[in-house]
Residue, then its C-alpha position, 0 to 999 in steps of 0.5 A: m515882353n508879353e507874347t501870344i500863346e501861339q508864340l509861347l507854344v512855337r518858342n517852346l517847341r523850337e527853343v526849349f525842346g529843340e534846343r541842344d545848347p544848354v545855355r540857350r535852352r535855359a535862357a528860353i525856359a526863363s523867358l517862357y516859363a513861370p518859375e513854379a511852372v509844371f511840365a508833364d509827359y506820360r513818364r513823369s511830371h517836372r516842376g520849375w525851370d530845373g524840371v523843364d531843363e531836365a526834361a528837354a535835356g533828356v529828350q535831346a540826349a535820348t534822340p541825337g540827330f532828331v528835330f521837331a517840326m509843327v504840324g499845322e498852326a497853334q490853337v488857342a482858347e482862353g488862357a490855354g493853347r495846343l500845338r501838334w508836332a512831329y519828331g524824328p531824324p531826317e530820314d523819318p521826321r514823323r517817327v514820333t507825333g504828339t500835341d502840347f497843351a499849355l496853360v498860360r498866366e501873365g504871358r508865361i507858361i505855367a503848365l505844359y502837358v505832353f500827349l503822344d500819339p499812338p503808333a501808327 
């Protein structure tokens, strides 16, 4: 399936970083990411499907009960896109906000960079 960059970004937010079931998360990673993909956030870089899974599992383990929500629509430029998001528990759904920047080749994410917004 050749998905649009917008679809890849939204699915990544929901099915990879928002997914707490490890089997479903791994299936989504294999579908959305190139095998050699890079995921980088403020802490470190991860490589390949195992690295993306490790990063997503770490986020989920550290934040029980938190949920991701899109903030606006994805924006796309040639081969790249960005998606703003919010993350938090039901009583504080915007506890953390940030932006995912993705580079896409042949319908798969080859690099995803996460930037957190400074605290308000």
